[in-house]
C-alpha positions in Angstrom: 66.9 107.1 10.7 68.7 105.4 13.3 66.5 103.1 15.3 68.1 103.6 18.7 67.7 107.4 18.2 63.6 107.0 17.3 63.4 104.5 20.2 64.9 106.8 22.6 62.3 109.7 21.7 59.0 110.1 24.0 56.1 109.5 22.2 54.5 112.8 24.0 57.1 114.9 22.1 55.2 116.7 19.3 56.5 115.4 15.8 58.4 118.6 14.8 60.5 118.7 17.9 61.1 115.0 17.3 62.8 115.7 13.8 64.7 118.4 15.5 65.9 116.1 18.3 66.8 113.6 15.8 68.9 115.7 13.8 70.8 117.0 17.1 71.4 113.1 18.0 72.4 112.4 14.4 75.1 115.3 14.4 76.3 114.5 18.0 76.6 110.7 17.2 78.6 111.5 13.9 80.6 114.5 15.2 82.5 112.7 18.1 84.7 110.2 15.4 85.5 112.8 13.2 86.6 115.4 15.9 89.4 112.3 16.9 90.2 112.1 13.3 90.4 115.6 13.0 92.5 115.7 16.1 94.6 113.1 14.8 95.2 114.5 11.3 96.4 117.4 13.2 99.1 115.8 15.2 100.4 113.2 13.0 102.7 115.7 11.1 104.2 117.5 14.1 107.2 116.6 16.3 107.1 115.4 19.5 108.5 118.5 20.9 105.9 120.7 19.1 102.9 118.6 20.8 102.9 120.8 23.7 102.0 124.0 21.7 98.9 121.9 20.2 97.7 120.1 23.3 97.8 122.6 26.0 95.3 125.1 24.8 92.9 122.0 24.5 94.0 121.4 28.2 93.2 124.8 29.5 90.4 125.6 32.1 88.0 127.4 30.3 88.0 124.4 27.3 87.7 121.9 29.7 84.8 123.5 31.5 82.8 124.3 28.0 83.9 120.4 27.2 82.0 119.4 30.9 78.9 121.8 30.1 78.5 120.4 26.5 78.7 116.6 27.7 76.3 117.5 30.9 74.1 118.9 28.3 74.1 115.9 26.0 73.7 113.6 28.8 70.5 115.7 30.2 69.2 115.6 26.2 69.8 111.9 25.8 68.8 110.4 29.0 66.8 113.3 31.4 64.4 114.5 28.7 63.6 111.0 27.2 62.6 109.6 30.5 65.0 107.1 30.2 65.6 104.4 33.2 69.3 104.6 32.4 70.6 107.2 34.8 69.4 105.2 37.3 71.5 102.2 36.3 74.1 104.8 35.7 74.3 106.0 39.4 73.8 102.3 40.9 76.8 100.8 39.0 78.9 104.0 39.3 78.4 103.5 43.1 79.5 99.9 43.1 82.6 100.8 40.7 83.4 103.8 43.0 83.3 101.7 46.5 85.1 98.8 44.9 88.1 101.0 43.9 87.7 103.0 47.1 88.0 99.7 49.0 90.7 98.0 46.8 93.8 99.6 48.5 92.5 98.3 51.9 91.6 94.7 50.5 95.3 94.8 49.1 96.8 95.1 52.2 94.5 92.6 53.8 95.6 89.7 51.3 99.1 90.9 51.6 99.0 90.3 55.1 97.2 87.2 55.0 99.9 85.5 52.3 102.7 86.9 54.6 101.4 85.1 57.7 101.1 82.1 55.5 97.0 82.0 56.1 96.3 82.3 52.5 
């Protein structure tokens, strides 16, 4: 059993539910690379002109919405249900990155102005 999966489970969860969560987590961990490999194998023999026919249905609104729902469900299952403190870190670091990116154009303009004026 993967130690990361085992350590993420809370001790208050009954054992029959733990094994179910472990199986789900293992399937989730192993299915992601397989999905990319299957997608790659599907498109590698196609011509570039045929790629829009393959990719367009995957980027449909319903498919994107279902994928986002699954991702949120996996996130809740992995972090929220286990009582992990990591969502707090995700919010903090995500907020820092977002504020940095939001302020980046202003800072670039400020530096360009300083260089043009010869102050920097």
